[in-house]
C-alpha angles and dihedrals in degrees: 000000000000127000086238094056091045092053091050093049090051091048090051094048092046090051092049092050097051113086114237118246130219117198114219127188125260115201122188115200132182148113134249109226129198091231140344128219125268123223114237105221135140114243091356093289139092109218122199112195105208095186121197113331123190111249093213090055091053090049096045097050105026087238138038148151098066113204121183123216139170135214106213117204125196106206092167092128092055121108094202141035112281122219102204141179138162136241115202120215138186137096109327119226097240113291096327095095087233122127115260124236118254122260091255093058118104101198115093137200092034141100138174117263119206121208130183128228090271090060091251118143107246103208122209112266094012127117114252124262090206126071129181126205114220117194122246109280092005141110134235144153146237118225127214142158132222122213134180104242133195110174093185089044092230103115119152125214130260143081108338115189127157131187130193141142138240137211124211109228129202124213 
């Protein structure tokens, strides 16, 4: 065989062994803002004391023990109005969209459902349906409620604590 034929065969084998690559586009989008809003919380956390809630009430109504809370935002450094919302995170309670109880909790078959001021269920990990406009250089708040929720209405008694996080989003 000729050297030329061997080189041709080697080139074809190499070309066949190399996976083909298809370039896709990467687009980065965003906006630089003069200032974002600061969350007004004590010690870096917002605590919602649920208190003692009647187990029969949770199991009879699928949710009970409503406690209202607010996330206060200081946008005093902003040069323009801010349209803000909140996305809650944490461990979801199955497919309910509720916040799961912590491992140290004793109660079972229950989670914490979060609702916005419009009464819409704010599911863990989902973008908000409610947005609030805060004037340039101003402050404001987003209002929510927390409920113990047992969709199957089979919660058991005991300590029922939950922990998650939230991110302020800008529209």
